[in-house]
N, C-alpha and C positions, 0 to 999 in steps of 0.2 A: 548295293550290298556292302561295298567297301566303306561308304559313308556311315551306314548303320553300325558296322563293326567299330568304327572310330568313335562313334557316339556312345556306345555301350558303357565304357568306363565312366564317362561323365554322368550317366543316369544312375549308376551304382554309387557314385561319389556324393551325389545330392543329399541323400539321407544322412550320411556320415557327416557332412558339413553342417547340416541343420542340427544334429546332436551335439556338435561341438560349440555351437554359439551359446553365449550366456542367455539364461532365461530371466525375463522381467519378473521381479517378485510379485508385483501387484497386478491382478487381473479383475475384470468386471464379473465376479462370480459371487452371487449372494451366498452360495453354499459355504464360501470360505470364511464367512463372518460368524463369530461365535458371540453369545450373549455375555454381557458384563459391562463394567465401567471402563470408559476410555478417557484418556487425558490428551489434550492437544500436544502436538509436537511443535512447540513455538518456533523452532528454526526453520520449519517448512510450512508454516500457516501464514497466509497473507490475506489482507483485506484491501483490495484496490478501490479507488474512487476516481470518478470523472466528472467534471462540470464544463459547461460550455462558456467560453470567454468572448464576450461581445458578439457571439453569434459567428465568429470567424473560424475558431478551432476549439479544441479541448485542453484543459489542464488535467493532468494525471497525478495521482499521489498514492502512497501506500501506508497502511498501518501494519506494523509487524509485531513480534514478540507477544502474540495473542495467546492468552492462556484460557483453560476452561475444561469442561467434562461433557462427555456424552454417556448416557445410560441407554443401552441398546440391546434389544432381543430381536433377532431376525424373524422369529415367529410371532412377534407382537410389535410390528414396526410403528403402528399408530400410538403406541405407548412410550416411544422414545422421548428422552428429555435432554435438552441442550442448555448449557449455561456457559456463557462466553465473556471474557473481559478483554477490553481493547485499550491499550495504553495510548491515549490520544497524544500525549506529550512526546511520543516517538514518531510522530508523522514525519514521512520522508517524501520529498519531491526532487526533481532534476535541477531545481533552481534553489540556490542558497537564499536568495532574495525572497522567493515565494514561501519557502519554509519559514524564514524569519517572520514573514508578514502573518502567516497562520498563527504563529505562537507569540505575537507581539502584544504587549499590553495597549490598552486603549490610550489615546492622546489626552493629555492634560487630565489624567485620572478618569477619563470616561470608559465607556464600555469597549471591550476589545472588538476588532473587526471581525475575527473569527473565533479562535479558541482561547486566546490569552496565553501568558508565558507558563502557567502552571495548571493546565486543564485537568479535571477529574477524569479518571478512566471511564470510558463508556461501557455499557454492559447489555447483553442480550440474553434474555431468559425465555425459553419456549413455553407456549401455553397450549399448542395442539400441533399434531403432525397428521397429515393426511398423505399416506403412501400409496404409490401406484406403480408396481413393478420396481424399477431402479430409479424412479423420481419421486419427489414428495414436495408438498407445500407445507413449509414450517412456519407457523404463526407465532410470534412472540412479542414481548416488550422490549423496545430499544430505549435505553436510558442514555442520553447524550446532552451534554451542556446543562445538566440538571433538569432535563425535561424527559418524561417518559411517554412514548407513543407506540401503538401497535405497528408492527412491520411484518410482511410476509416475504419469506425467502423461497424462491424457485430452486429447488435443490436436485442435484443429479449424484447418484453414487458413481464414483470414478474408479474404485479399485480396492482390493483387499489382499492380504498376504502377510508374510513375515518380513520385517525389516532386516536385510542381509547384514547389517552392522551390529545392532543390539539384540537381534532375533525377537523383538517384540511383535505381536499380532498388531497389524495396522490397518486401518480403514480410512479411505479418502473420499472427499465430496466436493463438488463445485456448486456454487450457488450465486444467484444474482437477485438484486432488488433495486428499486428506485425510492428514494425518500426525498422529502422537501425539507431542505435545511432551515427554511424559515420557520417551520413548525417547532424547530428545536431552539429558537432564539438565535439563529446564526444568519440574519437576513442581509448582511452587508452587500451592497451594490446589486441586489436583485432589481431589475431582470438582466442588467448588463453581464453579470455572472450568474449563470442559470440557478433558480431555485431547486430544480431537480438535480439530485446527485445520484449517479448510477454507481451501485456497489457491485464489485465483482470479487467473489470470495473462493479461495482455494484452501481447504483445510485438511490436515492429516491428524488423525486420532490414534494414539497408541494405547493398547490395553494396559490397565493398571496391573501390577504384580498381585 
C-alpha cells in the first residue's frame, strides 16, 4: 500500500509532462494535406547518390538547392504533377578531390569523365503517378547530361503540417530509385565504378501563397 501511495503522484504527473513536451509539426496524416501548388524548400531538399568503388565500398554524394513544384490534390493523388530542377554544378562530396574530379574538364580538350566544370541542370518531370495509401510510384522523364530517360521513383509520404517558422503548410516525401549513369553518357570507369547509381531523395514542399 505504501508503494502504491508513493507511485500515485508519478502517475498523475505523466500526462502533465506529456502535455508540456513540444509537438512535432509534421505527422504522417493524409488528412492534413490540402490541395494546391507547392514549391520545394531548397534548404531542406536533398538528393543523395551512391556508387560502388572497385567493389570494395561506396562513394556518396549530395545534390542540394533543388527547386521545383508539386501540384497535389489528396482526393486525386494519381493526378499529381512534379517538376524538379537539380543544379548538378553544386554537387557535394566529403572529398575535395572527388568533387573536383566530378566537375573537371576532359583532358586535352576531350570529354569530361563525369559532369564537367559547367554542367547543365538536371530535370525530372513526372508523367504518371500510381498512389497506394501513403506510397506511390512516380514515373517521369529525367534529363541528365543532355540525355532524357524514363525513371521510376518509389515514393513514401513522410509528413504534413505547418512549418513552425514561416507558418507555411508543408508536405514531405522520401523516394528512391536506381539509374544507370552510362545511359546518360556518364560511363567513365564502368564497371570499376558501378554503372548503377542509387538515388535517395528527401524533399519538403511548401504551399505557395
